[in-house]
C-alpha positions in Angstrom: 0.0 0.0 0.0 1.5 3.3 -1.1 2.0 6.3 1.2 0.9 9.5 -0.5 1.5 12.0 2.3 4.1 12.0 5.1 5.1 14.8 7.4 8.0 14.8 9.9 7.8 16.8 13.2 10.7 17.3 15.6 9.4 19.4 18.5 12.0 18.0 20.8 14.5 15.1 20.7 12.8 12.2 18.9 11.0 12.7 15.6 7.3 12.1 15.1 5.7 11.3 11.7 2.2 11.9 10.4 0.8 9.8 7.6 -2.7 9.9 6.1 -4.6 6.6 6.1 -5.8 5.7 2.6 -9.6 6.1 2.3 -10.0 2.4 1.3 -8.1 1.2 4.4 -10.1 3.6 6.6 -13.3 2.2 5.4 -12.2 -1.4 5.8 -11.1 -0.8 9.4 -14.3 1.0 10.4 -16.5 -1.7 8.8 -14.5 -4.5 10.5 -14.9 -2.7 13.9 -18.6 -2.0 13.4 -19.2 -5.7 12.7 -16.9 -7.0 15.5 -18.5 -5.0 18.3 -21.8 -6.6 17.5 -20.4 -10.1 18.1 -20.4 -10.6 21.8 -18.4 -13.8 21.9 -15.8 -12.4 19.5 -15.4 -9.1 21.3 -14.9 -10.9 24.6 -12.2 -13.1 23.1 -10.4 -10.1 21.6 -10.6 -7.9 24.7 -7.3 -6.1 25.3 -8.2 -3.5 27.9 -6.8 -5.5 30.8 -3.3 -5.2 29.3 -3.5 -1.5 28.6 -3.3 1.8 30.6 -6.5 3.4 29.4 -9.6 4.0 31.5 -11.9 3.6 28.5 -15.0 1.6 27.7 -13.6 -0.8 25.2 -10.2 -1.8 23.8 -9.8 -4.9 21.7 -7.0 -6.5 19.7 -7.1 -6.9 15.9 -6.9 -10.4 14.6 -3.7 -11.3 12.9 -5.3 -12.5 9.7 -7.3 -9.3 9.4 -4.2 -7.2 9.9 -2.6 -8.9 7.0 -5.6 -9.2 4.6 -6.8 -5.7 5.2 -3.6 -4.1 4.1 -2.9 -2.6 7.6 0.3 -4.5 8.1 1.7 -3.3 4.8 0.6 0.3 5.5 2.3 0.3 8.9 5.5 -1.2 7.5 5.7 1.2 4.6 5.1 4.3 6.8 7.7 3.3 9.3 10.2 2.4 6.5 9.7 5.9 4.9 10.1 7.6 8.3 13.4 5.8 9.1 14.7 6.6 5.6 13.8 10.3 5.9 15.2 10.8 9.4 17.9 8.2 9.8 18.9 7.7 6.2 18.7 4.0 6.7 16.4 1.2 5.4 14.7 -1.2 7.8 14.5 -4.8 6.7 12.6 -6.1 9.8 9.1 -5.1 10.9 7.7 -7.3 13.5 4.2 -6.2 14.5 3.8 -7.2 18.2 0.2 -6.1 18.6 -2.4 -3.8 17.1 -5.6 -2.7 18.9 -8.7 -0.5 18.8 -9.5 2.1 21.4 -13.2 3.1 21.7 -13.2 6.1 24.0 -16.4 7.8 25.2 -17.4 10.8 27.4 -15.3 11.2 30.6 -12.9 8.4 29.7 -9.2 9.0 29.3 -5.7 7.4 28.9 -3.2 8.3 31.6 0.4 9.2 30.8 2.2 6.0 29.7 4.7 4.5 27.3 4.5 1.5 25.0 6.6 -1.7 24.4 8.5 -2.6 21.3 10.5 -0.1 19.3 7.9 1.8 17.3 4.3 2.8 18.3 1.6 4.9 16.8 -2.0 6.0 16.8 -4.5 6.6 13.9 -7.9 8.2 14.1 -10.9 6.4 12.6 -14.0 8.1 14.0 -14.4 11.3 16.1 -17.1 13.4 17.7 -18.0 16.7 15.9 -16.2 18.4 18.7 -14.9 17.5 22.2 -17.0 19.8 24.3 -16.2 23.1 26.1 -13.9 23.8 29.1 -15.5 24.6 32.4 -13.9 28.1 32.4 -14.8 29.8 29.1 -11.8 32.0 29.3 -9.3 29.1 29.0 -6.9 29.8 26.1 -6.4 26.1 25.3 -9.0 23.4 25.2 -7.2 20.0 25.6 -10.4 17.9 25.6 -10.0 14.7 23.5 -6.5 15.6 22.4 -3.3 13.6 22.5 -0.1 15.1 24.1 3.3 13.6 23.5 5.8 14.3 26.4 9.6 14.3 26.3 11.9 15.6 29.0 11.1 18.8 30.9 10.3 22.3 29.9 13.5 24.4 29.4 14.4 27.7 27.7 13.8 27.4 24.0 12.8 23.7 24.4 9.2 22.5 24.7 8.5 19.3 26.5 5.1 18.6 25.0 3.6 18.2 21.5 -0.2 18.3 21.5 -2.2 16.7 18.6 -5.7 17.5 17.7 -7.2 14.3 16.2 -8.5 14.3 12.7 -10.1 11.3 11.0 -7.5 9.6 8.7 -4.4 11.0 10.4 -1.9 8.4 11.7 1.0 9.5 14.0 4.1 7.3 14.5 6.6 7.8 17.4 9.3 5.9 19.3 7.8 3.5 21.9 9.5 5.3 24.9 7.8 8.6 24.2 5.3 9.3 27.0 1.8 10.3 26.0 -1.6 11.1 27.4 -5.1 11.3 26.0 -7.5 13.7 27.7 -11.2 13.1 28.4 -13.9 14.8 26.4 -17.5 15.8 27.0 -19.9 14.8 24.3 -22.7 12.3 25.3 -23.0 9.1 23.3 -20.3 10.1 20.8 -17.2 7.9 20.1 -13.5 8.8 19.8 -12.2 5.7 17.9 -8.5 5.1 17.3 -6.1 2.4 16.4 -2.7 1.8 18.0 0.2 -0.6 17.6 3.6 -1.7 18.9 6.3 -3.1 16.6 10.0 -4.1 16.5 12.4 -3.0 13.8 16.0 -3.8 13.1 17.9 -3.8 16.4 21.0 -2.2 14.8 18.9 0.7 13.6 16.9 1.2 16.7 19.9 1.0 19.0 22.3 3.1 16.8 24.0 5.9 18.7 
């Protein structure tokens, strides 16, 4: 699966990449999720929430066969390969997907600050509320409801420690596994913030190059 649009951000030490999910893959993923959540036995078997940090209603693992047949595996590999080529000027030959899962977040739910396993992680947005609700004080300059913040180090002169992302359907962000991140709650009744995440290993000599 080809990658038509890729953007590299470097707000602090490690780089972050944004790629746009192809419309065909976005549709396949959402259709699969809509069907899966109606299958009580299947969704129970795939439950992944007990292994994850999030305080959210439903998190479930994607089936290995679906990951391959849908084109998701190829999309993730191609995006990570391009990222490494752009930033490190190296070509990965190994991409071992450890796990991929869906996060269905609803009103008042959140993901506390945490890191991931593997070498490479990421999050893509599949379905979002029209907006994430207002802040309790209307004079607040920034509304973080429903947003993702990536955290690295501490605030210093001329050096930010956070990079905050406003989710947009179709956007997929890739980042190193060790990068701390947090997802804030939102306030929209009966609306879903649906995302996909993954952990993967790449070539050890590239990940551990100093």
